[in-house]
C-alpha positions in Angstrom: -9.5 10.3 15.4 -5.7 10.9 16.3 -4.6 12.8 13.3 -1.4 10.6 13.0 -3.9 7.8 11.8 -5.0 9.9 9.0 -1.3 10.6 8.2 -0.6 6.9 8.3 -3.4 6.1 5.8 -2.2 8.9 3.4 1.5 7.5 3.5 0.1 4.1 2.8 -2.1 4.9 -0.1 0.0 7.6 -1.8 3.5 6.9 -1.2 3.5 3.1 -0.4 1.0 1.7 -2.6 0.7 4.3 -5.2 -3.0 3.8 -5.7 -4.5 5.1 -8.6 -8.2 5.8 -9.8 -10.1 2.8 -10.7 -7.5 0.5 -9.0 -9.3 -2.8 -7.6 -8.0 -2.9 -4.0 -8.3 -5.5 -1.3 -8.2 -4.1 2.0 -7.2 -6.9 4.8 -8.2 -5.7 8.1 -6.9 -6.9 11.5 -9.5 -6.9 14.5 -8.0 -4.0 16.2 -7.0 -2.0 13.1 -10.5 -0.5 12.6 -9.6 3.0 13.0 -6.8 2.8 10.4 -9.1 1.0 8.0 -11.8 3.8 8.3 -9.0 6.4 7.4 -7.7 4.1 4.6 -11.3 3.5 3.2 -11.8 7.4 3.2 -8.5 7.9 1.3 -9.3 5.2 -1.2 -12.8 6.8 -1.9 -11.1 10.3 -2.5 -8.9 8.5 -5.0 -11.7 6.8 -6.8 -10.5 3.3 -6.1 -12.7 0.2 -6.0 -12.6 -1.1 -2.4 -13.2 -4.7 -1.1 -12.5 -5.0 2.7 -11.9 -8.5 4.1 -11.4 -9.3 7.9 -8.0 -11.1 8.9 -7.7 -12.5 12.5 -5.3 -15.1 13.7 -7.7 -16.6 16.2 -9.9 -17.2 13.2 -7.1 -19.0 11.3 -6.1 -20.9 14.6 -9.5 -22.3 14.9 -9.6 -23.4 11.3 -6.1 -25.0 11.4 -6.6 -26.9 14.6 -10.0 -28.3 13.3 -8.5 -29.3 10.0 -7.2 -32.8 9.1 -3.9 -31.3 7.6 -4.8 -32.2 4.0 -5.1 -28.8 2.5 -6.2 -28.1 -1.1 -5.4 -24.9 -2.7 -8.0 -22.1 -2.1 -8.7 -21.3 -5.7 -11.4 -18.8 -5.0 -8.8 -16.8 -3.0 -6.3 -17.1 -5.6 -8.7 -15.8 -8.3 -9.8 -12.8 -6.1 -6.0 -11.9 -6.0 -5.4 -12.4 -9.7 -8.1 -10.0 -10.4 -6.6 -7.2 -7.9 -4.5 -4.3 -8.3 -3.6 -3.6 -4.8 -3.7 -5.5 -1.4 -3.3 -3.5 1.7 -2.8 -5.4 4.8 -3.5 -3.7 8.2 -2.2 -5.8 11.0 -3.9 -5.3 14.4 -4.1 -8.6 16.4 -5.6 -8.8 19.9 -3.3 -11.6 20.9 0.1 -11.8 19.0 0.6 -15.4 20.0 -3.0 -16.5 19.0 -1.4 -19.4 16.7 1.2 -20.6 19.1 -0.6 -24.1 19.9 -1.0 -24.9 16.0 1.2 -27.9 15.4 4.3 -27.3 13.4 3.4 -29.9 10.7 -0.1 -28.3 10.3 1.5 -24.8 9.8 4.0 -26.3 7.2 1.2 -28.1 5.1 -0.9 -24.9 5.1 1.8 -22.7 3.9 2.9 -25.1 1.3 -0.8 -25.5 -0.1 -1.0 -21.6 -0.3 2.1 -21.2 -2.4 0.2 -20.1 -5.4 -2.0 -17.6 -3.4 1.2 -15.9 -2.1 2.5 -15.6 -5.8 -0.6 -14.1 -6.8 -0.5 -11.6 -4.0 3.1 -10.8 -4.9 2.0 -9.9 -8.4 -0.1 -7.1 -7.0 1.2 -3.9 -5.5 0.9 -5.3 -2.0 1.9 -3.3 1.2 1.7 -4.5 4.7 1.6 -2.2 7.8 0.3 -2.3 11.3 -2.1 -0.1 13.4 -0.5 0.3 16.8 -2.5 -1.7 19.4 -2.5 -2.5 22.9 -1.4 -6.1 22.3 1.6 -4.8 20.3 2.4 -2.2 23.1 2.4 -5.0 25.6 4.6 -7.3 23.5 7.2 -4.5 23.3 6.9 -3.9 27.1 5.6 -0.3 26.5 2.6 1.7 27.6 0.1 2.2 24.9 0.7 5.9 24.3 4.5 5.5 24.4 4.1 2.6 21.8 2.0 4.8 19.6 4.7 7.5 19.5 7.3 5.0 18.8 5.3 3.3 15.8 4.4 6.7 14.3 8.1 7.9 14.7 9.0 4.8 12.5 6.1 5.2 9.9 5.8 8.9 9.5 9.3 9.5 7.9 10.7 11.6 5.3 10.9 8.6 3.0 12.4 10.4 0.2 15.3 11.6 2.0 16.0 8.1 3.7 15.8 6.5 0.2 18.7 8.9 -1.0 20.8 7.6 2.0 19.9 4.1 1.6 20.8 4.2 -2.3 24.3 4.5 -1.4 24.3 1.2 0.4 22.3 -0.4 -2.4 25.0 0.8 -5.1 27.9 -0.9 -2.9 26.0 -4.2 -2.7 25.1 -4.2 -6.5 28.7 -3.6 -7.3 30.0 -6.3 -4.7 30.7 -10.0 -5.0 31.1 -11.1 -1.4 29.8 -9.9 1.9 31.3 -10.8 5.3 29.6 -10.2 8.6 31.7 -10.3 11.7 30.6 -9.7 15.4 30.5 -11.7 18.6 29.5 -15.3 17.8 29.3 -14.6 14.0 31.8 -14.9 11.0 29.7 -15.4 7.9 30.4 -14.9 4.2 27.7 -14.7 1.6 28.1 -14.3 -2.4 26.0 -11.5 -3.8 27.5 -11.3 -7.2 24.8 -10.9 -10.0 22.3 -10.0 -7.4 20.4 -6.7 -7.2 19.8 -4.8 -3.9 16.4 -3.4 -3.1 16.4 0.2 -1.6 13.3 -0.6 0.7 11.8 2.9 1.1 8.3 1.7 2.0 7.0 2.1 -1.6 6.2 -0.3 -4.4 7.9 2.3 -6.6 11.2 0.8 -4.8 10.0 -2.9 -4.8 9.3 -2.3 -1.2 6.3 -3.7 0.6 6.4 -2.9 4.2 5.5 0.4 6.1 7.5 1.1 8.1 10.5 0.0 6.2 14.1 1.3 6.0 16.4 -1.4 5.0 18.5 -2.4 1.9 18.2 -6.2 1.1 19.6 -8.6 -1.5 19.4 -12.3 -2.0 22.7 -14.0 -1.0 23.9 -17.5 -1.8 26.9 -19.9 -1.2 26.7 -18.8 2.5 29.6 -20.3 4.8 30.4 -19.9 8.5 28.3 -19.1 11.6 25.9 -16.5 12.7 24.4 -15.7 16.0 20.9 -13.9 16.2 21.0 -12.1 19.6 17.8 -10.0 19.1 14.7 -11.4 20.9 12.3 -12.5 18.6 8.7 -14.1 18.7 8.4 -16.5 15.7 5.1 -18.2 15.0 3.9 -17.2 18.3 6.9 -18.5 20.3 9.7 -16.9 21.9 13.1 -17.4 20.2 16.4 -16.5 21.9 20.1 -16.6 20.7 19.8 -18.7 17.7 23.0 -19.9 16.2 23.2 -21.2 12.6 26.2 -23.0 11.0 26.4 -22.8 7.1 28.5 -25.0 4.8 28.2 -24.8 0.9 25.0 -22.5 1.2 23.1 -24.9 3.5 22.5 -24.9 7.3 24.3 -27.9 8.6 23.8 -27.2 12.5 21.7 -25.2 14.6 20.9 -24.2 18.2 19.1 -21.8 20.4 18.8 -20.7 23.9 15.2 -20.9 23.7 12.8 -22.0 20.9 15.1 -24.5 19.1 12.2 -26.5 18.3 10.8 -23.6 16.3 13.9 -23.3 14.3 13.9 -27.0 13.8 10.4 -26.9 12.4 11.3 -23.9 9.9 14.3 -25.8 8.6 12.1 -28.9 8.0 9.7 -27.1 5.9 11.5 -28.0 2.6 15.0 -27.8 0.9 14.8 -24.1 0.5 14.3 -23.5 4.1 17.8 -24.6 4.9 19.2 -21.8 2.7 19.3 -18.1 3.0 16.7 -15.9 0.9 17.8 -12.5 2.2 20.5 -10.3 3.7 18.9 -7.2 5.0 20.7 -4.0 6.6 18.5 -1.9 8.9 18.7 1.9 8.3 15.5 3.3 9.9 16.8 5.5 12.7 13.3 6.3 13.8 13.1 2.8 15.2 15.3 3.2 18.4 14.5 -0.1 20.3 13.6 -3.8 19.9 9.8 -4.4 20.2 9.6 -8.1 19.5 7.8 -7.3 16.2 9.8 -8.2 13.0 8.1 -5.5 10.9 9.9 -2.9 13.0 12.9 -4.6 14.4 14.5 -5.8 11.1 14.5 -2.1 9.9 16.2 -0.8 13.1 19.5 1.0 12.4 22.5 -0.8 13.7 21.0 -4.4 12.8 21.6 -7.0 10.1 19.0 -9.7 9.5 19.0 -12.8 7.5 16.0 -14.8 6.3 15.8 -18.5 5.9 13.7 -19.4 2.9 12.3 -17.7 -0.1 14.3 -15.1 -2.0 12.6 -12.2 -3.6 12.3 -11.8 -7.3 13.4 -8.1 -7.3 16.8 -9.2 -6.3 17.4 -11.7 -9.1 18.2 -11.4 -12.8 15.3 -11.7 -15.0 14.4 -15.1 -15.7 16.6 -16.6 -12.9 15.1 -18.4 -10.0 16.5 -17.9 -6.5 16.1 -19.8 -3.4 12.6 -21.1 -3.5 10.7 -22.2 -0.2 7.3 -22.0 1.4 8.8 -19.8 4.3 10.6 -16.7 4.7 11.8 -16.2 8.3 13.8 -13.3 9.4 16.1 -13.3 12.2 18.2 -10.4 13.5 21.7 -9.7 14.8 22.9 -6.4 16.6 25.8 -4.8 14.7 26.0 -1.7 17.0 29.4 -2.8 18.7 32.3 -4.9 18.2 31.1 -5.7 14.5 31.9 -4.9 11.1 30.2 -5.6 7.6 32.6 -6.0 4.7 31.9 -6.0 0.9 34.7 -7.5 -1.0 37.1 -7.0 2.0 36.4 -3.3 2.4 34.5 -2.2 5.6 31.3 -0.5 4.9 29.8 -0.5 8.3 31.5 -0.7 11.6 30.1 -0.7 15.2 26.9 0.5 13.5 28.4 3.3 11.6 28.4 3.4 7.7 31.4 4.6 5.8 29.5 7.8 4.8 28.4 8.7 8.2 
């Protein structure tokens, strides 16, 4: 076994999920994540946690969704399992990154809506999602497999404490601010952030962060106005999406277009009322991610990028007892801010052409 797989498992269990003795852990394993699953299971055994391993495969889900009549009931057995669980570790490793591309949009929407309670139960655990570098991900990123492994581990095996200290400076500015303005080619967007709390997403539940790799600072904006162009290539729901343009007025999308994949964006916006509003503003700060890979887990954390998500806002960004934007979806899209761009907080430039004020 590549020693980096064991290091990945150690970071996941120790730093990210903070697994303790006697924790009840659900380990969700993708079809090509076997090697990482073995390493994680070994770490969990050493820790004295209680392990339940489950299998997660998009091809299995595709078969189920395409055969179903579309009238989904809540899977109460799965919800009960999660309510009895302390930690959920999701190890992505699909053989086909577009396995669900031919599932009808209305079926996807109905399925996600029916699973709202299950998502909430999962969010109440110390959940962390990561991926094992696979050949399918390498192919999607247009890299050789060994090249992709090097890339993935450069992003995952970071000095997370040092990065957390740097990101804390951006979090502080967002916490103190009232309005954010993002300006670049095809983008001039303002968002209110007053009363919100930014998350220093340092790949650990101790920071309210649930992705490995991570390396972003995010908050929950509202009262969005203006237009934004997402120029980073993405695959959303198994379909290619290119150069998405959204126009906002009074916090809501009032017009949209895309060079490719406009129908995908339309399906997302039609999910529910909250899908037309932003749930997240994220600022990428992981310099170990040095190229786009068509994988949102990595791409949204890349330095010199900003991402915005349509749909659900995370509770960690909201005042206690307050509900933010609610939706069955949370779909991130990314814009490059490396050149001819600036990010302002209350009129003061905090990042210009990819460089923060303290760099």
